N, C-alpha and C positions, 0 to 999 in steps of 0.2 A: 540871392547869394547870402549865406548865413553871416550874421554879425559876429565879429570876434569878441569873445567874452573878456572882461577885464581880468588881469592877472593880479592876484594878491600874493605877495611874498611874505613868508613867515620866517623870522630868524630868531631862534631860541635854542639854548644849549640843552633844554629839557625836552626829551623826545615825546613825553606824554602831552605836554603843552602844544608842541608842534603838530602832533597828530590830531589832537582835539580841534585846534583852530583850522587846520587844513580840511578836516572832515566837515566842519560847520560851513566853511566857505564853499566847498563843493556842493553841499546839500542846498545851498542858497543860489546855485547857478553860476558861481564864479569859477574861473580857473585858479588853482592855488598850487604853489610850490613851497617846499620848506627847506630850510638850511640850518645846520647845526652850529654855524659860526658866521660872523660878519665877513670873514675872509672868503668862505665858501660862496656867499652871496655875491661878493664883489667880483669874483672871477667867473661867475655864471653868465651865460648869454641872456638869461632872463632879466638882468638889470635893465636892459633897454626897453623891455615891454612891461615892466612892473607899473601898475596903475596905483598901487597902494602897498606900503611896507608896514608890517606889524613886527616890531622887534623888542626883545627883552633889553632892558637897560643894563642889567648886571649879568655879564657873561665873561668867561675867561678870555684872555686875549683882548680883542677889540670890543668895547662895550657898545650898546645900542646908541648911546649918545655920540660916541666916537664915529660909529658907522654913519649916523646922520650928518655929522660934520664933514666926513670924508666925501659923502655924496654931494653936499653943497659945494665943497672945494672943487669937485670934478665937474661942476655945472649941471648936475642932475637933480632937478627938483622933483622929488617923489613925495607925495603926501604920506606922512608917517604917523603911526600910532605906536606910542611907547607903552610897554607893559613892565610891571615890576612887582616883586614881592616885598620890596623895601621902599614904601612911599616916602619915608623921610629923606631918602637919597635922591629924589627926583625934583628937588626944589628948583633947579635951574632949567628944567625941561621946557617950561613955558616961555623962556626967553630965547628959544632956538629958532623962532621964526614962524611965519604963517603956515608953512607946510607941515608943522607938527599939529595934527588935528585932535589929538587926545593923548592922555596919559592915564592908563588904567592900572588899578592895583589888583594883583592876583589874590584870591580868585575873583574874577569878574563875571558879570552876567553876559550871556551870549547876545542878548538883545542890545545891550550897551555897546558891545563890540561892533555889531552890525550897524548901529546908528553912526558910529565913528567911521566905519567903512564907507557908508553912503555919503557922509560929509566929505571924506577924502576924494571919492570918485566925482563928486560934484565940482571939486576944485579943478579937476582935469577935464571936466565936461564929458565924463564917461557915463554910460548907461548904468542903471542900478544893478542889473545882472543880465546874464544871457538867456534866462528863461522867460 
């Protein structure tokens, strides 16, 4: 029976970033879904099976930090990687808890993101990829 691949959810208001990360995740053997807003992610059935969340900190409406806080309040511990083009605004990100496994500044190296993904999946006891 085939093993279910970990789902990586990408939440970013920048379509080019979403597409690039989604493509990278799929090329590495992960399932990946992308969302243009935190609200879109929260109403998605994919929340339940998300093994790792990659979210932009600065988005219109609900920020990535607010999304993380909302998930914690809902009792959903999803290892999270925060990304931002404004590193000076992410000073409080490290205080968000053990499930924040990284905070990357755009543009970031694909290998750095993959290292964070692997750390996140290790927290959940997930496999490295489906391949």
